[in-house]
MITI-693400 format. One record per residue (C-alpha): y, x, z; residue in one letter. Coordinates in pm, 1 decimal, always signed. Layout:
BEGIN
Y,X,Z,A
...
//
This chain:
BEGIN
+3201.9,-1037.5,-1205.8,M
+3528.5,-1242.0,-1181.9,T
+3784.7,-1261.2,-890.6,F
+3720.4,-1591.8,-798.7,L
+3326.9,-1513.8,-860.9,Q
+3345.2,-1265.3,-583.7,K
+3549.6,-1479.3,-361.8,Q
+3238.3,-1755.6,-403.0,Y
+2991.2,-1531.8,-380.4,N
+3189.0,-1351.4,-40.7,A
+3196.9,-1692.5,+115.1,L
+2814.2,-1759.5,+74.9,L
+2724.0,-1399.8,+257.2,S
+2956.8,-1525.8,+487.4,A
+2807.1,-1881.8,+568.7,L
+2425.0,-1748.8,+513.1,W
+2542.3,-1454.8,+773.3,L
+2657.4,-1731.9,+1039.2,R
+2468.1,-2009.2,+936.5,F
+2132.8,-1906.8,+796.5,G
+1941.7,-1943.8,+1097.3,I
+1934.8,-2275.3,+1088.2,L
+1711.4,-2246.9,+761.5,L
+1484.4,-1996.8,+950.5,D
+1465.6,-2295.6,+1310.7,L
+1378.9,-2539.2,+980.4,F
+1053.4,-2354.5,+867.0,Y
+976.8,-2271.4,+1224.2,I
+964.6,-2605.7,+1370.8,I
+802.8,-2712.0,+1077.8,R
+523.8,-2439.8,+1081.1,G
+494.6,-2515.1,+1414.4,S
+549.3,-2878.7,+1516.6,L
+218.1,-2992.5,+1377.0,V
-28.9,-2752.7,+1491.2,P
+135.6,-2852.3,+1827.3,W
+60.1,-3189.7,+1830.9,L
-288.5,-3139.4,+1669.2,H
-302.0,-2970.3,+2004.1,D
-166.9,-3215.2,+2176.0,I
-433.2,-3501.3,+2059.8,A
-718.5,-3299.1,+2072.8,A
-630.5,-3206.2,+2488.0,K
-397.8,-3499.1,+2565.6,P
-370.3,-3340.1,+2952.7,Q
-165.4,-3107.0,+2826.1,L
+115.5,-3311.6,+2839.9,L
+69.6,-3349.0,+3197.7,L
+126.0,-2956.3,+3188.1,R
+443.7,-2872.9,+3107.0,P
+401.0,-2488.3,+3092.3,I
+114.3,-2545.4,+2937.6,A
+281.3,-2721.6,+2657.1,L
+535.8,-2489.2,+2627.4,R
+270.0,-2202.6,+2622.1,E
+87.0,-2412.6,+2385.0,Q
+390.8,-2477.7,+2170.1,F
+519.2,-2106.8,+2178.0,F
+164.3,-1991.4,+2079.3,M
+201.7,-2200.0,+1761.4,N
+562.6,-2045.0,+1679.9,V
+412.6,-1706.5,+1717.1,W
+107.7,-1809.9,+1472.9,K
+393.4,-1922.3,+1219.6,F
+574.2,-1615.5,+1257.2,M
+369.8,-1312.1,+1348.7,A
+218.7,-1177.9,+1076.9,D
+574.3,-1196.9,+849.9,G
+752.0,-1066.0,+1149.4,V
+489.0,-769.4,+1128.8,D
+556.1,-664.8,+770.3,V
+926.1,-710.2,+773.4,N
+904.1,-409.0,+1045.6,G
+601.1,-224.6,+920.0,A
+810.9,+67.6,+794.3,E
+1023.3,+121.0,+1087.5,S
+724.3,+80.9,+1327.5,K
+593.3,+380.2,+1147.7,R
+829.2,+548.6,+1164.4,A
+831.2,+511.9,+1536.4,L
+487.2,+471.9,+1683.3,L
+220.2,+700.0,+1539.4,P
+383.9,+1043.2,+1642.5,A
+537.8,+999.5,+1953.0,R
+262.6,+709.2,+2112.4,A
-40.7,+902.9,+2321.8,Y
-268.1,+851.7,+2586.0,G
-290.4,+566.4,+2779.0,T
-46.2,+303.6,+2553.6,V
+79.5,-3.9,+2736.6,L
+240.2,-291.5,+2481.0,D
+421.4,-459.9,+2608.8,I
+458.6,-862.8,+2521.1,G
+171.5,-792.4,+2327.6,A
+182.2,-1119.9,+2107.4,G
-93.7,-1092.6,+1888.4,S
-179.2,-741.6,+1893.1,G
-9.7,-620.4,+1555.7,H
+94.8,-341.4,+1735.1,T
-221.3,-191.4,+1752.8,A
-289.7,-77.1,+1382.9,K
+56.3,+154.6,+1432.0,Y
-109.3,+380.8,+1673.5,L
-270.5,+696.8,+1576.7,D
-665.4,+700.7,+1745.9,H
-612.1,+1075.9,+1748.7,T
-358.8,+1057.7,+2006.7,H
-404.5,+737.5,+2164.2,V
-680.1,+695.8,+2425.3,T
-671.6,+384.1,+2555.5,A
-463.3,+45.0,+2454.6,Y
-393.3,-189.9,+2699.5,V
-188.3,-534.1,+2607.3,A
+34.2,-690.4,+2857.3,L
+54.9,-1067.3,+2742.7,E
+88.9,-1370.2,+2961.0,P
-57.6,-1580.7,+2717.8,N
-418.5,-1625.2,+2730.7,V
-440.2,-1834.5,+2407.5,L
-313.9,-1524.2,+2231.9,L
-588.7,-1272.1,+2368.9,H
-839.5,-1312.3,+2159.3,E
-626.1,-1202.3,+1866.1,N
-551.7,-935.2,+2040.6,I
-915.0,-807.5,+2087.7,Y
-977.4,-881.8,+1720.6,I
-637.8,-708.4,+1603.7,N
-699.3,-414.1,+1817.7,A
-1034.8,-361.7,+1714.6,T
-971.6,-372.2,+1340.3,R
-684.9,-142.7,+1425.7,A
-1027.7,+84.7,+1504.1,G
-1042.7,+61.8,+1891.3,F
-1340.7,+54.0,+2053.5,Q
-1428.1,-250.5,+2316.6,P
-1445.1,+41.6,+2597.8,S
-1087.2,+124.7,+2487.8,Q
-878.8,-222.4,+2477.1,I
-779.4,-410.3,+2795.1,S
-541.5,-672.9,+2855.3,I
-333.3,-803.6,+3140.4,I
-213.1,-1154.4,+3211.1,S
+118.6,-1113.9,+3360.5,C
+479.9,-1041.0,+3269.4,G
+679.4,-698.7,+3228.3,A
+849.3,-830.8,+3542.3,E
+583.2,-774.2,+3791.0,E
+501.4,-392.7,+3790.4,P
+266.2,-441.4,+4123.5,M
+48.0,-667.1,+3929.7,K
+16.7,-427.4,+3605.1,I
-45.9,-137.8,+3844.8,M
-339.0,-365.7,+4021.0,E
-503.6,-420.6,+3656.0,A
-422.4,-42.7,+3606.0,L
-611.8,+50.8,+3919.2,H
-312.0,+274.5,+4049.6,G
-293.6,+460.4,+3740.5,R
+43.0,+464.1,+3550.2,Q
+61.0,+498.6,+3193.8,V
+167.9,+742.1,+2949.8,D
+328.8,+520.2,+2692.3,T
+466.8,+243.8,+2677.3,I
+548.5,+16.8,+2365.6,V
+807.7,-278.1,+2338.0,S
+820.2,-427.3,+2033.0,V
+995.7,-750.1,+1979.2,L
+977.3,-849.9,+2346.8,T
+1294.2,-776.1,+2552.2,L
+1477.8,-1009.0,+2377.5,C
+1258.3,-1244.4,+2593.2,G
+1306.8,-1100.9,+2952.0,V
+1537.1,-1283.7,+3148.2,P
+1625.3,-1015.7,+3388.6,D
+1580.2,-746.5,+3165.7,L
+1766.8,-452.3,+3353.7,K
+1627.1,-512.5,+3703.0,N
+1247.8,-586.6,+3477.3,T
+1300.9,-288.2,+3278.1,L
+1412.7,-62.5,+3591.9,D
+1106.6,-183.2,+3769.4,G
+858.4,-112.5,+3470.6,L
+961.2,+227.3,+3409.6,L
+998.4,+323.2,+3731.9,R
+659.9,+204.8,+3877.6,D
+442.3,+189.2,+3603.7,V
+517.8,+508.5,+3328.6,L
+448.7,+827.5,+3439.7,K
+685.0,+1108.3,+3517.4,P
+720.2,+1281.7,+3159.5,G
+580.6,+1023.8,+2996.3,G
+700.6,+815.7,+2679.5,T
+903.4,+460.1,+2588.6,F
+959.8,+355.1,+2264.3,L
+1098.4,+16.6,+2124.6,F
+1160.8,-140.3,+1834.8,Y
+1438.1,-476.4,+1904.3,E
+1631.1,-730.5,+1733.4,H
+1959.9,-679.1,+2000.0,V
+2326.1,-773.6,+2046.6,A
+2515.7,-611.9,+1678.0,C
+2748.5,-286.1,+1806.2,D
+2899.4,-281.4,+1446.7,L
+3021.6,-622.7,+1456.8,S
+3206.1,-824.3,+1726.6,T
+3196.7,-1131.7,+1472.3,D
+2834.2,-1129.0,+1473.7,V
+2784.5,-1054.4,+1792.7,K
+2995.3,-1375.2,+1882.2,W
+2754.3,-1567.7,+1671.1,W
+2446.2,-1419.0,+1838.9,Q
+2571.0,-1567.6,+2156.1,A
+2639.1,-1857.7,+1986.7,F
+2287.0,-1903.3,+1878.6,W
+2131.4,-1762.8,+2160.7,T
+2044.0,-2139.4,+2350.4,P
+1933.3,-2326.1,+2076.1,L
+1720.6,-1989.6,+1920.1,W
+1588.2,-1967.9,+2301.9,Q
+1488.9,-2348.0,+2344.8,F
+1286.6,-2314.6,+2015.9,I
+1129.9,-1958.1,+2002.8,V
+1192.0,-1874.4,+2328.7,G
+1426.3,-1520.4,+2333.8,C
+1780.0,-1416.9,+2312.7,R
+1974.6,-1262.2,+2016.5,L
+2213.5,-1098.7,+2208.6,D
+2012.6,-861.1,+2396.0,Q
+2108.0,-483.0,+2469.2,N
+1823.3,-290.8,+2548.8,P
+1928.8,-16.9,+2403.3,H
+2229.4,+30.4,+2606.6,H
+2081.5,-112.9,+2912.9,I
+1819.2,+174.5,+2896.0,L
+2087.0,+414.6,+3013.3,T
+2224.2,+268.2,+3285.8,E
+1914.9,+247.3,+3508.0,L
+1822.1,+443.4,+3803.4,S
+1636.6,+664.7,+3668.8,L
+1638.4,+1024.3,+3488.7,K
+1581.3,+1076.9,+3150.6,W
+1433.8,+1424.7,+3003.4,S
+1530.9,+1276.5,+2629.3,E
+1659.4,+987.1,+2511.5,T
+1757.4,+914.1,+2131.1,E
+1827.9,+527.3,+1961.0,T
+1869.6,+476.2,+1561.9,W
+1858.0,+148.4,+1348.9,G
+1663.7,-2.0,+1099.8,K
+1679.7,+204.4,+768.2,N
+1873.4,+10.2,+506.5,G
+1986.4,-258.3,+735.6,E
+2350.7,-403.9,+723.9,N
+2479.9,-582.2,+1020.8,V
+2320.8,-961.2,+1083.8,N
+2222.7,-1180.5,+1336.7,L
+1850.2,-998.2,+1332.9,F
+2040.6,-600.4,+1375.6,W
+1785.9,-382.7,+1481.1,H
+1729.9,-59.5,+1754.4,Q
+1423.7,+138.3,+1766.3,M
+1444.2,+419.6,+2036.6,G
+1243.0,+693.0,+2217.4,C
+1293.1,+782.8,+2588.2,F
+1109.7,+1031.4,+2740.3,V
+1103.6,+1004.1,+3126.0,K
+1227.7,+1294.5,+3308.4,A
+877.2,+1500.4,+3434.3,P
+973.4,+1460.8,+3785.3,E
+1197.0,+1182.7,+3800.9,E
+1469.6,+1154.2,+4037.0,I
+1679.5,+825.4,+4107.1,S
+2078.7,+903.0,+3957.6,K
+2282.3,+970.0,+4211.7,S
//
C-alpha cells in the first residue's frame, strides 16, 4: 500500500468515525417512519396526544433496532450476565425483554422487567417466555428507573437481588440521582448491579467531543445520549460497595458508541459515605 493510499484510508476512517452516525440515523428514520405513519393513520387520535405519539415513534425505533443491537452485544452480555445475575432480577429499561435469554435459570428465580412504554410489554412477555421463564416468574412494572417508590410498591416492598441495565442508562435524564435512589432503595444489601452501556469514550478526547456534538440530534431521534458516564457516576454515589469492576467490550476500538460493562456489589450492610 502506497503512502497516498494509507493517507486516503486514514482520512476515510476519520470521516466515518465522526460522521458515520448520520448514516445510522438515516437507516433508523427510514426503518421507523413508515410504520409510525401507519400507526397514526390507524389511530389519528395520537396526533392529539404528544407523549403517546412520541412513545409510538420510539417503539418503532426500538422494534427496528432491537434485534441488531441485541446481536451486536450478545458476546458481551453472555460474558456479563449468566454467571453474575441471581435471585430476583430487575431489568431496567427492559425494552423488548431480550435480556431474559442471557439469564441462567438455575440462579434466577424471577424476571422483573421495568419498562415505562406499555407498547413494548407484549414483546417482553413473549421473549421472556421464549427464554424459558414461566408466566409466574415474569412481571412487568410500568414506570421509570427514577421512581424507586413506585418500583418498591410494585415489588410489595421486597428489594431485589440483582439489577441489570443493558443500554438503558444513556436515556436517563438525571442519572446520578436516579442511580442513587434506585440502588439505595431497590437493591438489597449484598445485591449486584450489572451494566452494559455505551458511554463517553475515556480513551479519546476527540471522540468524546464528537459524542457531545451529536448527542442533541441523536437524543431527539433515538431518545438517548452518547456522552453519559455511568461507569464513573457509580463510584460517586452515596453508597458503599464491597466490590467494583468495570471493563470494555472485547476488541472494541474507540468510536462514538464506545462500551463499558461492570459489576458492582452493594455492601452487605450499606452505609452512606461520610
